[in-house]
C-alpha positions as CSV (number, residue, x, y, z in Angstrom):
1,X,-4.6,5.3,-12.6
2,X,-3.2,6.2,-9.2
3,X,-5.6,6.6,-6.3
4,X,-4.5,8.1,-3.0
5,X,-6.4,7.1,0.2
6,X,-6.4,9.3,3.3
7,X,-7.0,7.6,6.6
8,X,-6.3,8.2,10.3
9,X,-3.9,5.9,12.2
10,X,-3.4,6.0,16.0
11,X,0.2,5.7,17.0
12,X,1.6,5.5,20.6
13,X,3.0,8.7,21.9
14,X,5.1,7.1,24.7
15,X,3.0,8.3,27.7
16,X,0.3,5.6,27.7
17,X,-1.6,7.6,25.2
18,X,-2.2,7.6,21.4
19,X,-1.8,10.3,18.8
20,X,-4.0,10.5,15.7
21,X,-2.0,10.8,12.5
22,X,-3.3,11.4,9.0
23,X,-1.7,9.0,6.5
24,X,-1.7,9.0,2.7
25,X,-1.5,5.7,1.0
26,X,-1.4,4.7,-2.7
27,X,-3.1,1.7,-4.2
28,X,-1.0,0.0,-6.9
29,X,-2.2,-2.6,-9.4
30,X,0.4,-4.8,-11.1
31,X,-0.3,-7.1,-14.1
32,X,2.1,-10.0,-14.9
33,X,2.0,-12.0,-18.1
34,X,3.5,-15.3,-17.2
35,X,4.8,-17.5,-20.1
36,X,6.0,-21.0,-19.6
37,X,6.9,-24.0,-21.7
38,X,9.0,-23.9,-24.9
39,X,9.6,-20.2,-25.6
40,X,12.1,-20.7,-28.4
41,X,9.5,-20.6,-31.2
């Protein structure tokens, strides 16, 4: 399942001010099955 999050971020505009920008981010989940030891069997 993919979930997009919207949030505002303030970035410098070069003139001692800040500009409010809407950002879209994605949360990603990763699962890893780690196997160790003798794996020849």
